[in-house]
PDBQT receptor file of N, H, CA, C and O in Angstrom, charges set to zero:
ATOM      1  N   MET A   1     193.218 134.268  -8.593  1.00  0.00    +0.000 N 
ATOM      2  CA  MET A   1     192.913 134.343  -7.178  1.00  0.00    +0.000 C 
ATOM      3  C   MET A   1     193.596 133.158  -6.505  1.00  0.00    +0.000 C 
ATOM      4  O   MET A   1     193.125 132.027  -6.624  1.00  0.00    +0.000 OA
ATOM      5  N   PRO A   2     194.682 133.397  -5.809  1.00  0.00    +0.000 N 
ATOM      6  CA  PRO A   2     195.398 132.300  -5.149  1.00  0.00    +0.000 C 
ATOM      7  C   PRO A   2     194.688 131.816  -3.894  1.00  0.00    +0.000 C 
ATOM      8  O   PRO A   2     193.963 132.571  -3.247  1.00  0.00    +0.000 OA
ATOM      9  N   ALA A   3     194.902 130.563  -3.562  1.00  0.00    +0.000 N 
ATOM     10  H   ALA A   3     195.491 129.950  -4.088  1.00  0.00    +0.000 HD
ATOM     11  CA  ALA A   3     194.333 129.991  -2.339  1.00  0.00    +0.000 C 
ATOM     12  C   ALA A   3     194.967 130.660  -1.125  1.00  0.00    +0.000 C 
ATOM     13  O   ALA A   3     196.136 131.044  -1.161  1.00  0.00    +0.000 OA
ATOM     14  N   LYS A   4     194.198 130.796  -0.058  1.00  0.00    +0.000 N 
ATOM     15  H   LYS A   4     193.248 130.484  -0.029  1.00  0.00    +0.000 HD
ATOM     16  CA  LYS A   4     194.690 131.436   1.158  1.00  0.00    +0.000 C 
ATOM     17  C   LYS A   4     195.234 130.428   2.163  1.00  0.00    +0.000 C 
ATOM     18  O   LYS A   4     195.910 130.806   3.120  1.00  0.00    +0.000 OA
ATOM     19  N   SER A   5     194.940 129.149   1.950  1.00  0.00    +0.000 N 
ATOM     20  H   SER A   5     194.391 128.842   1.173  1.00  0.00    +0.000 HD
ATOM     21  CA  SER A   5     195.423 128.123   2.871  1.00  0.00    +0.000 C 
ATOM     22  C   SER A   5     195.603 126.805   2.124  1.00  0.00    +0.000 C 
ATOM     23  O   SER A   5     195.124 126.631   1.004  1.00  0.00    +0.000 OA
ATOM     24  N   LYS A   6     196.302 125.892   2.773  1.00  0.00    +0.000 N 
ATOM     25  H   LYS A   6     196.691 126.033   3.683  1.00  0.00    +0.000 HD
ATOM     26  CA  LYS A   6     196.492 124.558   2.197  1.00  0.00    +0.000 C 
ATOM     27  C   LYS A   6     195.153 123.837   2.062  1.00  0.00    +0.000 C 
ATOM     28  O   LYS A   6     194.911 123.136   1.080  1.00  0.00    +0.000 OA
ATOM     29  N   ALA A   7     194.295 124.016   3.052  1.00  0.00    +0.000 N 
ATOM     30  H   ALA A   7     194.492 124.586   3.850  1.00  0.00    +0.000 HD
ATOM     31  CA  ALA A   7     192.994 123.346   3.030  1.00  0.00    +0.000 C 
ATOM     32  C   ALA A   7     192.158 123.819   1.841  1.00  0.00    +0.000 C 
ATOM     33  O   ALA A   7     191.503 123.014   1.179  1.00  0.00    +0.000 OA
ATOM     34  N   GLN A   8     192.184 125.119   1.573  1.00  0.00    +0.000 N 
ATOM     35  H   GLN A   8     192.717 125.773   2.110  1.00  0.00    +0.000 HD
ATOM     36  CA  GLN A   8     191.431 125.662   0.448  1.00  0.00    +0.000 C 
ATOM     37  C   GLN A   8     191.993 125.129  -0.873  1.00  0.00    +0.000 C 
ATOM     38  O   GLN A   8     191.235 124.825  -1.795  1.00  0.00    +0.000 OA
ATOM     39  N   GLN A   9     193.301 125.020  -0.961  1.00  0.00    +0.000 N 
ATOM     40  H   GLN A   9     193.916 125.268  -0.212  1.00  0.00    +0.000 HD
ATOM     41  CA  GLN A   9     193.942 124.523  -2.167  1.00  0.00    +0.000 C 
ATOM     42  C   GLN A   9     193.576 123.060  -2.404  1.00  0.00    +0.000 C 
ATOM     43  O   GLN A   9     193.315 122.657  -3.538  1.00  0.00    +0.000 OA
ATOM     44  N   LYS A  10     193.556 122.273  -1.342  1.00  0.00    +0.000 N 
ATOM     45  H   LYS A  10     193.768 122.600  -0.421  1.00  0.00    +0.000 HD
ATOM     46  CA  LYS A  10     193.196 120.852  -1.449  1.00  0.00    +0.000 C 
ATOM     47  C   LYS A  10     191.730 120.687  -1.854  1.00  0.00    +0.000 C 
ATOM     48  O   LYS A  10     191.402 119.831  -2.675  1.00  0.00    +0.000 OA
ATOM     49  N   ALA A  11     190.852 121.509  -1.273  1.00  0.00    +0.000 N 
ATOM     50  H   ALA A  11     191.118 122.204  -0.606  1.00  0.00    +0.000 HD
ATOM     51  CA  ALA A  11     189.423 121.446  -1.599  1.00  0.00    +0.000 C 
ATOM     52  C   ALA A  11     189.196 121.798  -3.064  1.00  0.00    +0.000 C 
ATOM     53  O   ALA A  11     188.377 121.175  -3.739  1.00  0.00    +0.000 OA
ATOM     54  N   ALA A  12     189.916 122.788  -3.546  1.00  0.00    +0.000 N 
ATOM     55  H   ALA A  12     190.582 123.294  -2.997  1.00  0.00    +0.000 HD
ATOM     56  CA  ALA A  12     189.792 123.175  -4.953  1.00  0.00    +0.000 C 
ATOM     57  C   ALA A  12     190.252 122.041  -5.869  1.00  0.00    +0.000 C 
ATOM     58  O   ALA A  12     189.646 121.804  -6.915  1.00  0.00    +0.000 OA
ATOM     59  N   GLY A  13     191.306 121.349  -5.487  1.00  0.00    +0.000 N 
ATOM     60  H   GLY A  13     191.798 121.542  -4.638  1.00  0.00    +0.000 HD
ATOM     61  CA  GLY A  13     191.783 120.219  -6.277  1.00  0.00    +0.000 C 
ATOM     62  C   GLY A  13     190.761 119.097  -6.349  1.00  0.00    +0.000 C 
ATOM     63  O   GLY A  13     190.568 118.487  -7.400  1.00  0.00    +0.000 OA
ATOM     64  N   ALA A  14     190.116 118.832  -5.238  1.00  0.00    +0.000 N 
ATOM     65  H   ALA A  14     190.273 119.328  -4.383  1.00  0.00    +0.000 HD
ATOM     66  CA  ALA A  14     189.085 117.786  -5.210  1.00  0.00    +0.000 C 
ATOM     67  C   ALA A  14     187.884 118.195  -6.066  1.00  0.00    +0.000 C 
ATOM     68  O   ALA A  14     187.334 117.377  -6.804  1.00  0.00    +0.000 OA
ATOM     69  N   ALA A  15     187.485 119.457  -5.963  1.00  0.00    +0.000 N 
ATOM     70  H   ALA A  15     187.932 120.121  -5.364  1.00  0.00    +0.000 HD
ATOM     71  CA  ALA A  15     186.354 119.955  -6.752  1.00  0.00    +0.000 C 
ATOM     72  C   ALA A  15     186.683 119.927  -8.242  1.00  0.00    +0.000 C 
ATOM     73  O   ALA A  15     185.826 119.602  -9.064  1.00  0.00    +0.000 OA
ATOM     74  N   LEU A  16     187.908 120.263  -8.583  1.00  0.00    +0.000 N 
ATOM     75  H   LEU A  16     188.604 120.527  -7.916  1.00  0.00    +0.000 HD
ATOM     76  CA  LEU A  16     188.339 120.242  -9.980  1.00  0.00    +0.000 C 
ATOM     77  C   LEU A  16     188.297 118.826 -10.535  1.00  0.00    +0.000 C 
ATOM     78  O   LEU A  16     187.862 118.614 -11.667  1.00  0.00    +0.000 OA
ATOM     79  N   ALA A  17     188.740 117.867  -9.753  1.00  0.00    +0.000 N 
ATOM     80  H   ALA A  17     189.093 118.039  -8.834  1.00  0.00    +0.000 HD
ATOM     81  CA  ALA A  17     188.705 116.463 -10.191  1.00  0.00    +0.000 C 
ATOM     82  C   ALA A  17     187.270 116.013 -10.448  1.00  0.00    +0.000 C 
ATOM     83  O   ALA A  17     187.007 115.298 -11.416  1.00  0.00    +0.000 OA
ATOM     84  N   ALA A  18     186.345 116.426  -9.591  1.00  0.00    +0.000 N 
ATOM     85  H   ALA A  18     186.559 117.007  -8.805  1.00  0.00    +0.000 HD
ATOM     86  CA  ALA A  18     184.946 116.055  -9.774  1.00  0.00    +0.000 C 
ATOM     87  C   ALA A  18     184.357 116.740 -11.009  1.00  0.00    +0.000 C 
ATOM     88  O   ALA A  18     183.597 116.128 -11.760  1.00  0.00    +0.000 OA
ATOM     89  N   LYS A  19     184.708 118.002 -11.213  1.00  0.00    +0.000 N 
ATOM     90  H   LYS A  19     185.325 118.500 -10.603  1.00  0.00    +0.000 HD
ATOM     91  CA  LYS A  19     184.187 118.739 -12.364  1.00  0.00    +0.000 C 
ATOM     92  C   LYS A  19     184.666 118.114 -13.664  1.00  0.00    +0.000 C 
ATOM     93  O   LYS A  19     183.942 118.101 -14.659  1.00  0.00    +0.000 OA
ATOM     94  N   ARG A  20     185.885 117.596 -13.654  1.00  0.00    +0.000 N 
ATOM     95  H   ARG A  20     186.474 117.605 -12.846  1.00  0.00    +0.000 HD
ATOM     96  CA  ARG A  20     186.442 116.968 -14.855  1.00  0.00    +0.000 C 
ATOM     97  C   ARG A  20     185.973 115.525 -15.031  1.00  0.00    +0.000 C 
ATOM     98  O   ARG A  20     186.202 114.925 -16.081  1.00  0.00    +0.000 OA
ATOM     99  N   GLY A  21     185.316 114.961 -14.008  1.00  0.00    +0.000 N 
ATOM    100  H   GLY A  21     185.130 115.448 -13.154  1.00  0.00    +0.000 HD
ATOM    101  CA  GLY A  21     184.828 113.597 -14.096  1.00  0.00    +0.000 C 
ATOM    102  C   GLY A  21     185.802 112.556 -13.598  1.00  0.00    +0.000 C 
ATOM    103  O   GLY A  21     185.562 111.358 -13.750  1.00  0.00    +0.000 OA
ATOM    104  N   ASP A  22     186.909 112.998 -12.998  1.00  0.00    +0.000 N 
ATOM    105  H   ASP A  22     187.104 113.971 -12.874  1.00  0.00    +0.000 HD
ATOM    106  CA  ASP A  22     187.903 112.066 -12.472  1.00  0.00    +0.000 C 
ATOM    107  C   ASP A  22     187.524 111.533 -11.090  1.00  0.00    +0.000 C 
ATOM    108  O   ASP A  22     188.074 110.528 -10.642  1.00  0.00    +0.000 OA
ATOM    109  N   ALA A  23     186.593 112.198 -10.418  1.00  0.00    +0.000 N 
ATOM    110  H   ALA A  23     186.146 113.015 -10.782  1.00  0.00    +0.000 HD
ATOM    111  CA  ALA A  23     186.119 111.785  -9.096  1.00  0.00    +0.000 C 
ATOM    112  C   ALA A  23     184.603 111.966  -9.068  1.00  0.00    +0.000 C 
ATOM    113  O   ALA A  23     184.042 112.711  -9.872  1.00  0.00    +0.000 OA
ATOM    114  N   LYS A  24     183.951 111.282  -8.140  1.00  0.00    +0.000 N 
ATOM    115  H   LYS A  24     184.406 110.677  -7.487  1.00  0.00    +0.000 HD
ATOM    116  CA  LYS A  24     182.500 111.375  -8.028  1.00  0.00    +0.000 C 
ATOM    117  C   LYS A  24     182.113 112.597  -7.195  1.00  0.00    +0.000 C 
ATOM    118  O   LYS A  24     182.712 112.855  -6.151  1.00  0.00    +0.000 OA
ATOM    119  N   VAL A  25     181.118 113.341  -7.655  1.00  0.00    +0.000 N 
ATOM    120  H   VAL A  25     180.632 113.132  -8.503  1.00  0.00    +0.000 HD
ATOM    121  CA  VAL A  25     180.632 114.515  -6.922  1.00  0.00    +0.000 C 
ATOM    122  C   VAL A  25     180.063 114.074  -5.576  1.00  0.00    +0.000 C 
ATOM    123  O   VAL A  25     180.164 114.808  -4.593  1.00  0.00    +0.000 OA
ATOM    124  N   SER A  26     179.474 112.897  -5.524  1.00  0.00    +0.000 N 
ATOM    125  H   SER A  26     179.392 112.301  -6.323  1.00  0.00    +0.000 HD
ATOM    126  CA  SER A  26     178.877 112.399  -4.287  1.00  0.00    +0.000 C 
ATOM    127  C   SER A  26     179.917 112.138  -3.199  1.00  0.00    +0.000 C 
ATOM    128  O   SER A  26     179.562 112.058  -2.024  1.00  0.00    +0.000 OA
ATOM    129  N   GLU A  27     181.190 112.005  -3.564  1.00  0.00    +0.000 N 
ATOM    130  H   GLU A  27     181.479 112.070  -4.519  1.00  0.00    +0.000 HD
ATOM    131  CA  GLU A  27     182.246 111.749  -2.589  1.00  0.00    +0.000 C 
ATOM    132  C   GLU A  27     182.859 113.029  -2.019  1.00  0.00    +0.000 C 
ATOM    133  O   GLU A  27     183.679 112.968  -1.102  1.00  0.00    +0.000 OA
ATOM    134  N   LEU A  28     182.463 114.194  -2.560  1.00  0.00    +0.000 N 
ATOM    135  H   LEU A  28     181.797 114.244  -3.304  1.00  0.00    +0.000 HD
ATOM    136  CA  LEU A  28     183.017 115.461  -2.088  1.00  0.00    +0.000 C 
ATOM    137  C   LEU A  28     182.447 115.848  -0.730  1.00  0.00    +0.000 C 
ATOM    138  O   LEU A  28     181.308 115.514  -0.403  1.00  0.00    +0.000 OA
ATOM    139  N   LYS A  29     183.246 116.550   0.047  1.00  0.00    +0.000 N 
ATOM    140  H   LYS A  29     184.171 116.821  -0.219  1.00  0.00    +0.000 HD
ATOM    141  CA  LYS A  29     182.811 117.072   1.342  1.00  0.00    +0.000 C 
ATOM    142  C   LYS A  29     182.254 118.479   1.121  1.00  0.00    +0.000 C 
ATOM    143  O   LYS A  29     182.235 118.958  -0.012  1.00  0.00    +0.000 OA
ATOM    144  N   ALA A  30     181.809 119.134   2.164  1.00  0.00    +0.000 N 
ATOM    145  H   ALA A  30     181.824 118.744   3.085  1.00  0.00    +0.000 HD
ATOM    146  CA  ALA A  30     181.083 120.400   2.102  1.00  0.00    +0.000 C 
ATOM    147  C   ALA A  30     181.760 121.479   1.260  1.00  0.00    +0.000 C 
ATOM    148  O   ALA A  30     181.160 121.958   0.298  1.00  0.00    +0.000 OA
ATOM    149  N   ALA A  31     182.979 121.873   1.588  1.00  0.00    +0.000 N 
ATOM    150  H   ALA A  31     183.467 121.484   2.370  1.00  0.00    +0.000 HD
ATOM    151  CA  ALA A  31     183.641 122.972   0.884  1.00  0.00    +0.000 C 
ATOM    152  C   ALA A  31     183.876 122.618  -0.590  1.00  0.00    +0.000 C 
ATOM    153  O   ALA A  31     183.625 123.435  -1.476  1.00  0.00    +0.000 OA
ATOM    154  N   SER A  32     184.348 121.425  -0.840  1.00  0.00    +0.000 N 
ATOM    155  H   SER A  32     184.552 120.761  -0.120  1.00  0.00    +0.000 HD
ATOM    156  CA  SER A  32     184.613 121.003  -2.216  1.00  0.00    +0.000 C 
ATOM    157  C   SER A  32     183.331 120.936  -3.024  1.00  0.00    +0.000 C 
ATOM    158  O   SER A  32     183.310 121.300  -4.200  1.00  0.00    +0.000 OA
ATOM    159  N   LYS A  33     182.264 120.472  -2.395  1.00  0.00    +0.000 N 
ATOM    160  H   LYS A  33     182.281 120.176  -1.439  1.00  0.00    +0.000 HD
ATOM    161  CA  LYS A  33     180.985 120.339  -3.087  1.00  0.00    +0.000 C 
ATOM    162  C   LYS A  33     180.459 121.707  -3.513  1.00  0.00    +0.000 C 
ATOM    163  O   LYS A  33     179.983 121.864  -4.638  1.00  0.00    +0.000 OA
ATOM    164  N   SER A  34     180.539 122.700  -2.625  1.00  0.00    +0.000 N 
ATOM    165  H   SER A  34     180.925 122.573  -1.711  1.00  0.00    +0.000 HD
ATOM    166  CA  SER A  34     180.044 124.021  -2.985  1.00  0.00    +0.000 C 
ATOM    167  C   SER A  34     180.953 124.676  -4.018  1.00  0.00    +0.000 C 
ATOM    168  O   SER A  34     180.470 125.398  -4.891  1.00  0.00    +0.000 OA
ATOM    169  N   MET A  35     182.267 124.437  -3.936  1.00  0.00    +0.000 N 
ATOM    170  H   MET A  35     182.659 123.850  -3.227  1.00  0.00    +0.000 HD
ATOM    171  CA  MET A  35     183.195 124.972  -4.946  1.00  0.00    +0.000 C 
ATOM    172  C   MET A  35     182.883 124.377  -6.313  1.00  0.00    +0.000 C 
ATOM    173  O   MET A  35     182.888 125.091  -7.315  1.00  0.00    +0.000 OA
ATOM    174  N   GLU A  36     182.616 123.094  -6.360  1.00  0.00    +0.000 N 
ATOM    175  H   GLU A  36     182.612 122.514  -5.545  1.00  0.00    +0.000 HD
ATOM    176  CA  GLU A  36     182.348 122.415  -7.626  1.00  0.00    +0.000 C 
ATOM    177  C   GLU A  36     181.111 123.002  -8.298  1.00  0.00    +0.000 C 
ATOM    178  O   GLU A  36     181.067 123.136  -9.521  1.00  0.00    +0.000 OA
ATOM    179  N   LYS A  37     180.108 123.351  -7.497  1.00  0.00    +0.000 N 
ATOM    180  H   LYS A  37     180.143 123.242  -6.504  1.00  0.00    +0.000 HD
ATOM    181  CA  LYS A  37     178.865 123.902  -8.044  1.00  0.00    +0.000 C 
ATOM    182  C   LYS A  37     179.013 125.355  -8.474  1.00  0.00    +0.000 C 
ATOM    183  O   LYS A  37     178.467 125.755  -9.502  1.00  0.00    +0.000 OA
ATOM    184  N   SER A  38     179.741 126.144  -7.703  1.00  0.00    +0.000 N 
ATOM    185  H   SER A  38     180.185 125.819  -6.867  1.00  0.00    +0.000 HD
ATOM    186  CA  SER A  38     179.729 127.594  -7.899  1.00  0.00    +0.000 C 
ATOM    187  C   SER A  38     180.898 128.166  -8.707  1.00  0.00    +0.000 C 
ATOM    188  O   SER A  38     180.852 129.330  -9.105  1.00  0.00    +0.000 OA
ATOM    189  N   MET A  39     181.932 127.380  -8.954  1.00  0.00    +0.000 N 
ATOM    190  H   MET A  39     181.970 126.434  -8.632  1.00  0.00    +0.000 HD
ATOM    191  CA  MET A  39     183.116 127.917  -9.626  1.00  0.00    +0.000 C 
ATOM    192  C   MET A  39     183.347 127.247 -10.968  1.00  0.00    +0.000 C 
ATOM    193  O   MET A  39     182.998 126.084 -11.172  1.00  0.00    +0.000 OA
ATOM    194  N   SER A  40     183.947 128.009 -11.882  1.00  0.00    +0.000 N 
ATOM    195  H   SER A  40     184.232 128.953 -11.716  1.00  0.00    +0.000 HD
ATOM    196  CA  SER A  40     184.268 127.459 -13.196  1.00  0.00    +0.000 C 
ATOM    197  C   SER A  40     185.521 126.589 -13.090  1.00  0.00    +0.000 C 
ATOM    198  O   SER A  40     186.245 126.638 -12.096  1.00  0.00    +0.000 OA
ATOM    199  N   GLU A  41     185.759 125.806 -14.115  1.00  0.00    +0.000 N 
ATOM    200  H   GLU A  41     185.171 125.766 -14.923  1.00  0.00    +0.000 HD
ATOM    201  CA  GLU A  41     186.943 124.943 -14.127  1.00  0.00    +0.000 C 
ATOM    202  C   GLU A  41     188.214 125.800 -14.075  1.00  0.00    +0.000 C 
ATOM    203  O   GLU A  41     189.189 125.434 -13.419  1.00  0.00    +0.000 OA
ATOM    204  N   ARG A  42     188.194 126.918 -14.755  1.00  0.00    +0.000 N 
ATOM    205  H   ARG A  42     187.402 127.216 -15.288  1.00  0.00    +0.000 HD
ATOM    206  CA  ARG A  42     189.367 127.792 -14.760  1.00  0.00    +0.000 C 
ATOM    207  C   ARG A  42     189.645 128.371 -13.369  1.00  0.00    +0.000 C 
ATOM    208  O   ARG A  42     190.799 128.427 -12.946  1.00  0.00    +0.000 OA
ATOM    209  N   GLN A  43     188.608 128.798 -12.660  1.00  0.00    +0.000 N 
ATOM    210  H   GLN A  43     187.670 128.752 -13.003  1.00  0.00    +0.000 HD
ATOM    211  CA  GLN A  43     188.784 129.324 -11.311  1.00  0.00    +0.000 C 
ATOM    212  C   GLN A  43     189.341 128.252 -10.383  1.00  0.00    +0.000 C 
ATOM    213  O   GLN A  43     190.227 128.523  -9.573  1.00  0.00    +0.000 OA
ATOM    214  N   LEU A  44     188.820 127.037 -10.503  1.00  0.00    +0.000 N 
ATOM    215  H   LEU A  44     188.100 126.817 -11.161  1.00  0.00    +0.000 HD
ATOM    216  CA  LEU A  44     189.308 125.933  -9.678  1.00  0.00    +0.000 C 
ATOM    217  C   LEU A  44     190.762 125.609  -9.994  1.00  0.00    +0.000 C 
ATOM    218  O   LEU A  44     191.537 125.294  -9.091  1.00  0.00    +0.000 OA
ATOM    219  N   GLU A  45     191.138 125.684 -11.269  1.00  0.00    +0.000 N 
ATOM    220  H   GLU A  45     190.508 125.940 -12.002  1.00  0.00    +0.000 HD
ATOM    221  CA  GLU A  45     192.526 125.447 -11.653  1.00  0.00    +0.000 C 
ATOM    222  C   GLU A  45     193.453 126.462 -10.987  1.00  0.00    +0.000 C 
ATOM    223  O   GLU A  45     194.531 126.105 -10.512  1.00  0.00    +0.000 OA
ATOM    224  N   GLU A  46     193.031 127.726 -10.953  1.00  0.00    +0.000 N 
ATOM    225  H   GLU A  46     192.155 128.015 -11.339  1.00  0.00    +0.000 HD
ATOM    226  CA  GLU A  46     193.848 128.771 -10.336  1.00  0.00    +0.000 C 
ATOM    227  C   GLU A  46     194.054 128.504  -8.846  1.00  0.00    +0.000 C 
ATOM    228  O   GLU A  46     195.166 128.638  -8.335  1.00  0.00    +0.000 OA
ATOM    229  N   LEU A  47     192.983 128.128  -8.154  1.00  0.00    +0.000 N 
ATOM    230  H   LEU A  47     192.080 128.019  -8.569  1.00  0.00    +0.000 HD
ATOM    231  CA  LEU A  47     193.094 127.833  -6.726  1.00  0.00    +0.000 C 
ATOM    232  C   LEU A  47     193.945 126.596  -6.476  1.00  0.00    +0.000 C 
ATOM    233  O   LEU A  47     194.796 126.587  -5.586  1.00  0.00    +0.000 OA
ATOM    234  N   ALA A  48     193.714 125.564  -7.256  1.00  0.00    +0.000 N 
ATOM    235  H   ALA A  48     193.023 125.571  -7.979  1.00  0.00    +0.000 HD
ATOM    236  CA  ALA A  48     194.418 124.301  -7.051  1.00  0.00    +0.000 C 
ATOM    237  C   ALA A  48     195.900 124.412  -7.392  1.00  0.00    +0.000 C 
ATOM    238  O   ALA A  48     196.715 123.672  -6.841  1.00  0.00    +0.000 OA
ATOM    239  N   ALA A  49     196.259 125.323  -8.289  1.00  0.00    +0.000 N 
ATOM    240  H   ALA A  49     195.597 125.924  -8.737  1.00  0.00    +0.000 HD
ATOM    241  CA  ALA A  49     197.647 125.463  -8.715  1.00  0.00    +0.000 C 
ATOM    242  C   ALA A  49     198.477 126.328  -7.768  1.00  0.00    +0.000 C 
ATOM    243  O   ALA A  49     199.686 126.458  -7.963  1.00  0.00    +0.000 OA
ATOM    244  N   THR A  50     197.867 126.911  -6.764  1.00  0.00    +0.000 N 
ATOM    245  H   THR A  50     196.885 126.805  -6.606  1.00  0.00    +0.000 HD
ATOM    246  CA  THR A  50     198.580 127.757  -5.811  1.00  0.00    +0.000 C 
ATOM    247  C   THR A  50     199.671 126.954  -5.114  1.00  0.00    +0.000 C 
ATOM    248  O   THR A  50     199.451 125.813  -4.708  1.00  0.00    +0.000 OA
ATOM    249  N   LYS A  51     200.835 127.552  -4.981  1.00  0.00    +0.000 N 
ATOM    250  H   LYS A  51     201.013 128.478  -5.311  1.00  0.00    +0.000 HD
ATOM    251  CA  LYS A  51     201.929 126.903  -4.271  1.00  0.00    +0.000 C 
ATOM    252  C   LYS A  51     201.579 126.808  -2.785  1.00  0.00    +0.000 C 
ATOM    253  O   LYS A  51     201.019 127.751  -2.225  1.00  0.00    +0.000 OA
ATOM    254  N   ARG A  52     201.894 125.703  -2.150  1.00  0.00    +0.000 N 
ATOM    255  H   ARG A  52     202.349 124.937  -2.605  1.00  0.00    +0.000 HD
ATOM    256  CA  ARG A  52     201.555 125.484  -0.743  1.00  0.00    +0.000 C 
ATOM    257  C   ARG A  52     202.585 126.059   0.215  1.00  0.00    +0.000 C 
ATOM    258  O   ARG A  52     202.271 126.322   1.376  1.00  0.00    +0.000 OA
ATOM    259  N   LYS A  53     203.798 126.256  -0.250  1.00  0.00    +0.000 N 
ATOM    260  H   LYS A  53     204.053 126.042  -1.193  1.00  0.00    +0.000 HD
ATOM    261  CA  LYS A  53     204.858 126.711   0.636  1.00  0.00    +0.000 C 
ATOM    262  C   LYS A  53     204.496 128.060   1.262  1.00  0.00    +0.000 C 
ATOM    263  O   LYS A  53     204.152 129.016   0.567  1.00  0.00    +0.000 OA
ATOM    264  N   GLY A  54     204.582 128.107   2.587  1.00  0.00    +0.000 N 
ATOM    265  H   GLY A  54     204.861 127.330   3.152  1.00  0.00    +0.000 HD
ATOM    266  CA  GLY A  54     204.308 129.336   3.309  1.00  0.00    +0.000 C 
ATOM    267  C   GLY A  54     202.836 129.579   3.617  1.00  0.00    +0.000 C 
ATOM    268  O   GLY A  54     202.500 130.574   4.260  1.00  0.00    +0.000 OA
ATOM    269  N   LYS A  55     201.960 128.695   3.174  1.00  0.00    +0.000 N 
ATOM    270  H   LYS A  55     202.233 127.887   2.652  1.00  0.00    +0.000 HD
ATOM    271  CA  LYS A  55     200.529 128.849   3.444  1.00  0.00    +0.000 C 
ATOM    272  C   LYS A  55     200.186 128.183   4.775  1.00  0.00    +0.000 C 
ATOM    273  O   LYS A  55     200.748 127.141   5.111  1.00  0.00    +0.000 OA
ATOM    274  N   PRO A  56     199.262 128.785   5.534  1.00  0.00    +0.000 N 
ATOM    275  CA  PRO A  56     198.817 128.120   6.760  1.00  0.00    +0.000 C 
ATOM    276  C   PRO A  56     197.945 126.919   6.407  1.00  0.00    +0.000 C 
ATOM    277  O   PRO A  56     197.394 126.852   5.308  1.00  0.00    +0.000 OA
ATOM    278  N   GLU A  57     197.822 125.978   7.328  1.00  0.00    +0.000 N 
ATOM    279  H   GLU A  57     198.270 126.033   8.221  1.00  0.00    +0.000 HD
ATOM    280  CA  GLU A  57     196.975 124.809   7.080  1.00  0.00    +0.000 C 
ATOM    281  C   GLU A  57     195.528 125.233   6.862  1.00  0.00    +0.000 C 
ATOM    282  O   GLU A  57     194.854 124.725   5.965  1.00  0.00    +0.000 OA
ATOM    283  N   HIS A  58     195.054 126.164   7.684  1.00  0.00    +0.000 N 
ATOM    284  H   HIS A  58     195.601 126.577   8.412  1.00  0.00    +0.000 HD
ATOM    285  CA  HIS A  58     193.699 126.703   7.571  1.00  0.00    +0.000 C 
ATOM    286  C   HIS A  58     193.772 128.215   7.586  1.00  0.00    +0.000 C 
ATOM    287  O   HIS A  58     194.617 128.793   8.270  1.00  0.00    +0.000 OA
ATOM    288  N   ALA A  59     192.896 128.858   6.840  1.00  0.00    +0.000 N 
ATOM    289  H   ALA A  59     192.210 128.389   6.285  1.00  0.00    +0.000 HD
ATOM    290  CA  ALA A  59     192.870 130.322   6.803  1.00  0.00    +0.000 C 
ATOM    291  C   ALA A  59     192.382 130.862   8.138  1.00  0.00    +0.000 C 
ATOM    292  O   ALA A  59     191.527 130.241   8.770  1.00  0.00    +0.000 OA
ATOM    293  N   PRO A  60     192.899 131.995   8.583  1.00  0.00    +0.000 N 
ATOM    294  CA  PRO A  60     192.422 132.579   9.847  1.00  0.00    +0.000 C 
ATOM    295  C   PRO A  60     190.960 132.992   9.729  1.00  0.00    +0.000 C 
ATOM    296  O   PRO A  60     190.489 133.383   8.661  1.00  0.00    +0.000 OA
ATOM    297  N   GLU A  61     190.257 132.896  10.852  1.00  0.00    +0.000 N 
ATOM    298  H   GLU A  61     190.640 132.579  11.720  1.00  0.00    +0.000 HD
ATOM    299  CA  GLU A  61     188.840 133.263  10.855  1.00  0.00    +0.000 C 
ATOM    300  C   GLU A  61     188.686 134.759  10.725  1.00  0.00    +0.000 C 
ATOM    301  O   GLU A  61     189.506 135.528  11.228  1.00  0.00    +0.000 OA
ATOM    302  N   LYS A  62     187.615 135.175  10.039  1.00  0.00    +0.000 N 
ATOM    303  H   LYS A  62     186.949 134.551   9.630  1.00  0.00    +0.000 HD
ATOM    304  CA  LYS A  62     187.325 136.597   9.913  1.00  0.00    +0.000 C 
ATOM    305  C   LYS A  62     186.630 137.073  11.173  1.00  0.00    +0.000 C 
ATOM    306  O   LYS A  62     185.767 136.384  11.715  1.00  0.00    +0.000 OA
ATOM    307  N   LYS A  63     187.005 138.242  11.632  1.00  0.00    +0.000 N 
ATOM    308  H   LYS A  63     187.706 138.803  11.192  1.00  0.00    +0.000 HD
ATOM    309  CA  LYS A  63     186.368 138.820  12.809  1.00  0.00    +0.000 C 
ATOM    310  C   LYS A  63     185.350 139.857  12.376  1.00  0.00    +0.000 C 
ATOM    311  O   LYS A  63     185.597 140.647  11.465  1.00  0.00    +0.000 OA
ATOM    312  N   ALA A  64     184.211 139.847  13.035  1.00  0.00    +0.000 N 
ATOM    313  H   ALA A  64     184.011 139.205  13.775  1.00  0.00    +0.000 HD
ATOM    314  CA  ALA A  64     183.129 140.775  12.663  1.00  0.00    +0.000 C 
ATOM    315  C   ALA A  64     183.360 142.169  13.193  1.00  0.00    +0.000 C 
ATOM    316  O   ALA A  64     182.542 143.060  12.966  1.00  0.00    +0.000 OA
TER     317      ALA A  64
């Protein structure tokens, strides 16, 4: 599952670092913190490894 935006890719990288013990969980922000809790290390690796070229900075909002 590739990241949809640069922001999502960066958040996954931060969550992955915390899951591996390279960063403190207490230093994570909202999106990274929830990713760290709810996703496996493998899922986070897939998101974090997504190429950034051509990705928007933020994913477009979903319309109801």
